[in-house]
C-alpha positions in Angstrom: -32.2 4.7 -41.8 -32.9 1.7 -40.5 -28.9 0.2 -40.4 -28.3 4.0 -38.9 -30.8 3.1 -36.2 -29.7 -0.3 -35.9 -25.9 0.8 -35.1 -27.4 3.3 -32.3 -28.8 0.7 -30.5 -25.6 -1.4 -30.7 -23.7 1.4 -30.0 -26.0 2.0 -26.4 -26.3 -1.6 -25.4 -21.9 -2.2 -25.9 -21.9 1.0 -23.6 -24.8 0.0 -20.9 -22.7 -3.7 -21.0 -19.4 -1.9 -21.1 -20.9 -0.1 -17.2 -22.1 -2.8 -15.3 -20.8 -3.4 -12.2 -18.1 -6.2 -12.1 -18.3 -8.9 -9.3 -17.3 -7.6 -6.1 -13.1 -8.4 -5.7 -12.7 -8.6 -9.0 -9.6 -6.5 -10.0 -9.0 -5.3 -13.4 -6.4 -2.8 -13.9 -7.1 -1.4 -17.2 -3.0 -1.5 -19.2 -1.5 -1.0 -15.8 1.6 -2.9 -15.0 0.5 -5.2 -12.0 3.7 -4.1 -9.7 4.8 -0.5 -9.8 7.6 1.6 -8.1 7.4 5.3 -6.8 7.3 7.8 -4.4 4.6 7.3 -1.7 2.9 10.5 0.0 -0.1 10.6 3.1 -3.1 12.9 3.2 -2.9 15.8 5.0 -5.3 16.1 8.0 -7.6 18.5 6.6 -9.0 16.2 4.2 -10.4 14.4 6.8 -14.5 13.3 6.2 -13.9 15.1 2.8 -15.7 13.2 -0.2 -13.1 11.1 -2.3 -13.2 10.3 -5.9 -15.2 7.3 -5.1 -18.0 8.9 -3.0 -17.2 7.7 1.0 -15.9 10.1 2.6 -11.8 10.1 3.6 -11.0 8.8 6.5 -7.6 8.6 7.8 -8.2 5.7 10.5 -8.7 3.2 7.5 -6.4 1.7 4.7 -7.2 3.6 1.7 -5.3 5.3 -0.9 -5.2 7.6 -4.0 -3.8 6.5 -7.5 -4.3 8.0 -10.8 -3.9 4.6 -13.0 -5.8 2.1 -11.2 -9.4 1.4 -10.7 -11.2 2.7 -8.1 -11.7 -0.1 -5.6 -9.0 -2.2 -6.6 -6.7 -3.8 -4.2 -2.8 -3.2 -3.5 -0.2 -4.0 -1.6 2.2 -1.5 -0.9 5.5 -2.0 0.3 8.2 1.1 2.1 11.7 0.4 0.5 13.2 1.7 3.1 12.3 -0.9 6.0 10.7 -4.0 4.2 7.2 -3.2 5.6 3.9 -3.8 3.6 -0.1 -2.5 3.8 -2.9 -3.6 2.2 -5.0 -0.7 0.6 -8.0 0.2 -1.5 -8.2 2.3 -4.5 -10.7 5.0 -3.0 -9.4 8.5 -4.9 -7.3 10.0 -7.4 -4.4 12.4 -7.3 -4.3 16.1 -8.5 -3.5 15.4 -12.4 0.0 17.2 -12.2 1.4 15.4 -8.8 3.9 13.0 -10.4 3.8 10.8 -6.9 2.9 7.2 -7.3 -0.1 6.5 -4.6 -1.0 9.3 -1.6 -2.0 6.7 1.8 -4.3 7.5 4.6 -2.4 8.2 7.3 -3.2 5.0 9.4 -1.3 3.3 6.2 1.5 5.7 6.6 2.0 5.1 10.0 2.1 1.4 9.4 4.4 1.9 6.6 6.8 3.8 8.9 7.1 7.2 7.2 4.6 9.6 8.8 7.8 11.6 9.8 9.6 11.4 6.4 6.5 12.8 4.9 7.8 10.3 1.8 8.8 6.9 0.8 10.0 5.2 -1.9 7.6 2.1 -2.7 6.9 -0.8 -4.4 3.0 -1.1 -5.2 1.6 -5.0 -6.4 -2.1 -5.2 -7.2 -3.8 -7.5 -6.0 -6.3 -10.3 -7.7 -9.1 -10.1 -4.9 -10.3 -8.4 -1.7 -7.9 -9.3 1.3 -10.2 -12.1 3.5 -10.8 -10.2 6.6 
């Protein structure tokens, strides 16, 4: 019985340590390639002010995105392969589980990449090792 209690205690201790917050600016991309290629879309205006997976309300003027594979608060550089424009955004949300797109960008990020009229574009996504400098 004592052996079972020790195992249980070690399990809960390990879970507590694993759940501790990482230092700000540290990015860990669990089993995800550091460079990814795929299709980008952008949020509809109807999502303005709605909560994201990170708990922060969506703001179309901020440089944020939704991605299903990377941890929340990961910083990524997204490059539009059609015109070479790039933007650095923070992962704050998740895509619908049936969505096959790589990333869904905020309105501001999509405008900077120059694909608002097209709606979709092919992109290269690079995971950054640290938060961008202000």
